[in-house]
Each structure stands twice: as structure tokens, then as C-alpha cells.
C-alpha positions as CSV (number, residue, x, y, z in Angstrom):
1,X,-144.4,37.9,24.7
2,X,-140.9,37.3,25.9
3,X,-140.2,35.3,22.7
4,X,-141.3,38.2,20.5
5,X,-139.1,40.6,22.5
6,X,-136.1,38.3,22.1
7,X,-136.7,38.0,18.4
8,X,-137.0,41.8,18.0
9,X,-133.7,42.2,20.0
10,X,-132.0,39.6,17.7
11,X,-133.2,41.5,14.6
12,X,-131.9,44.8,16.0
13,X,-128.6,43.2,16.8
14,X,-128.3,41.8,13.3
15,X,-129.2,45.1,11.7
16,X,-126.4,46.8,13.8
17,X,-124.0,44.1,12.7
18,X,-124.9,44.8,9.0
19,X,-124.4,48.5,9.6
20,X,-121.0,47.9,11.0
21,X,-120.0,45.7,8.1
22,X,-121.3,48.2,5.6
23,X,-119.4,51.0,7.4
24,X,-116.2,49.0,7.2
25,X,-116.7,48.1,3.5
26,X,-117.4,51.8,2.7
27,X,-114.2,52.8,4.5
28,X,-112.2,50.2,2.6
29,X,-113.7,51.4,-0.6
30,X,-112.7,55.0,0.1
31,X,-109.2,53.8,1.0
32,X,-109.1,52.0,-2.4
33,X,-110.2,55.2,-4.2
34,X,-107.4,57.1,-2.5
35,X,-104.9,54.5,-3.5
36,X,-106.1,54.7,-7.1
37,X,-105.4,58.5,-7.0
38,X,-101.8,57.7,-5.9
39,X,-101.6,55.2,-8.8
40,X,-102.7,57.9,-11.2
41,X,-100.0,60.3,-9.8
42,X,-97.3,57.6,-10.3
43,X,-98.7,56.8,-13.8
44,X,-98.5,60.5,-14.7
45,X,-94.8,60.4,-13.9
46,X,-94.3,57.3,-16.0
47,X,-96.3,58.7,-19.0
48,X,-95.0,62.3,-18.8
49,X,-91.4,61.5,-17.6
50,X,-89.8,63.5,-20.4
51,X,-92.5,66.2,-20.3
52,X,-91.2,69.8,-20.3
53,X,-91.5,71.7,-18.1
54,X,-91.2,68.9,-15.6
55,X,-92.8,70.9,-12.8
56,X,-96.1,70.9,-14.7
57,X,-96.4,67.1,-14.7
58,X,-95.3,67.0,-11.1
59,X,-97.8,69.6,-10.1
60,X,-100.6,67.6,-11.7
61,X,-99.4,64.5,-10.0
62,X,-99.4,66.4,-6.7
63,X,-103.1,67.3,-7.2
64,X,-103.9,63.6,-7.3
65,X,-101.8,63.0,-4.2
66,X,-103.7,65.8,-2.4
67,X,-107.0,64.2,-3.6
68,X,-105.8,60.9,-2.1
69,X,-105.0,62.5,1.3
70,X,-108.4,64.3,1.4
71,X,-110.1,61.0,0.5
72,X,-108.3,59.1,3.3
73,X,-109.4,61.7,5.9
74,X,-112.9,62.1,4.6
75,X,-113.3,58.3,4.8
76,X,-112.1,58.4,8.4
77,X,-114.5,61.2,9.3
78,X,-117.5,59.4,7.8
79,X,-116.5,56.0,9.4
80,X,-116.2,57.6,12.8
81,X,-119.6,59.3,12.5
82,X,-121.2,55.9,12.0
83,X,-119.0,54.4,14.7
84,X,-120.1,57.0,17.3
85,X,-123.7,56.5,16.4
86,X,-123.3,52.8,17.2
87,X,-121.3,53.3,20.3
88,X,-124.3,53.3,22.6
89,X,-125.4,49.8,21.4
90,X,-124.1,46.3,22.0
91,X,-122.4,46.3,18.5
92,X,-118.7,45.6,18.4
93,X,-117.1,47.6,15.7
94,X,-113.4,48.2,15.1
95,X,-111.9,50.7,17.5
96,X,-111.9,54.2,16.1
97,X,-108.1,54.4,16.4
98,X,-108.0,51.8,13.6
99,X,-109.5,54.2,11.1
100,X,-107.2,57.0,12.3
101,X,-104.1,54.9,12.2
102,X,-104.8,53.7,8.6
103,X,-105.6,57.2,7.4
104,X,-102.4,58.5,9.0
105,X,-100.2,55.7,7.6
106,X,-101.6,56.2,4.1
107,X,-101.1,60.0,4.4
108,X,-97.5,59.5,5.3
109,X,-97.0,57.1,2.4
110,X,-98.6,59.5,0.1
111,X,-96.4,62.4,1.2
112,X,-93.4,60.1,0.7
113,X,-94.6,59.3,-2.7
114,X,-94.9,63.0,-3.5
115,X,-91.4,63.7,-2.2
116,X,-90.0,60.9,-4.5
117,X,-91.9,62.2,-7.5
118,X,-90.6,65.7,-7.0
119,X,-87.0,64.5,-6.6
120,X,-87.0,62.6,-9.9
């Protein structure tokens, strides 16, 4: 009977590990989506560089930058939900501050990108 309990515990631990890895992959995918939105904003500046009025192209680029920021923080929120559900288990996930730090850094970089786009 102890053998069966140990096997069940192992299977549970492996499932938790898979959940953690899936959570981290999902977070990374959301970050990539946000970065793609920043790429679109920069691409709009390249494509519509001589567009008149310039504020219109910059405004559209800013919408993509805002979408990137919202994506970063939505990803953080979802990752932390999963993280907190697993907190009561033996699973060892990345610390929650990692998600927050990355979202904050990418938000800052996005705002800097927006400032540069508006200054051009």
C-alpha cells in the first residue's frame, strides 16, 4: 500500500511540475506577444515616416504600445494566479517577483519607445 501512495505522490508532483512549466511558457508567450506589438509600433513609424499629419501615425503606434503594456500586466496577473494556487504544494516555481520585475522592465522600455517615437 505504501508503494501505491508513493507512486500517487510522484504522479502528483510531476503534474505540478508540468503546470509550473506550462505557466512559465504561457507567460513567456504573452511577453512575446507584447514585444510583437512594440515591433508593430516601430514598424508603423518606419512605414509611415513621411505620413501627414505625423500625429496620426504616432497615435496609432501609441495604441500598439498601450496594447503591449496591457499584455505584459495581464500576463503577470494570470501567471501569479497560477503561482498562488501552487504555493501550498511542494512545487518550486519562479518567485512571483520575477513576473513583476519583467513586466515592469518591459513597461518602462515600452514607455521609452513611445517617447522616442513621439520625439521623431
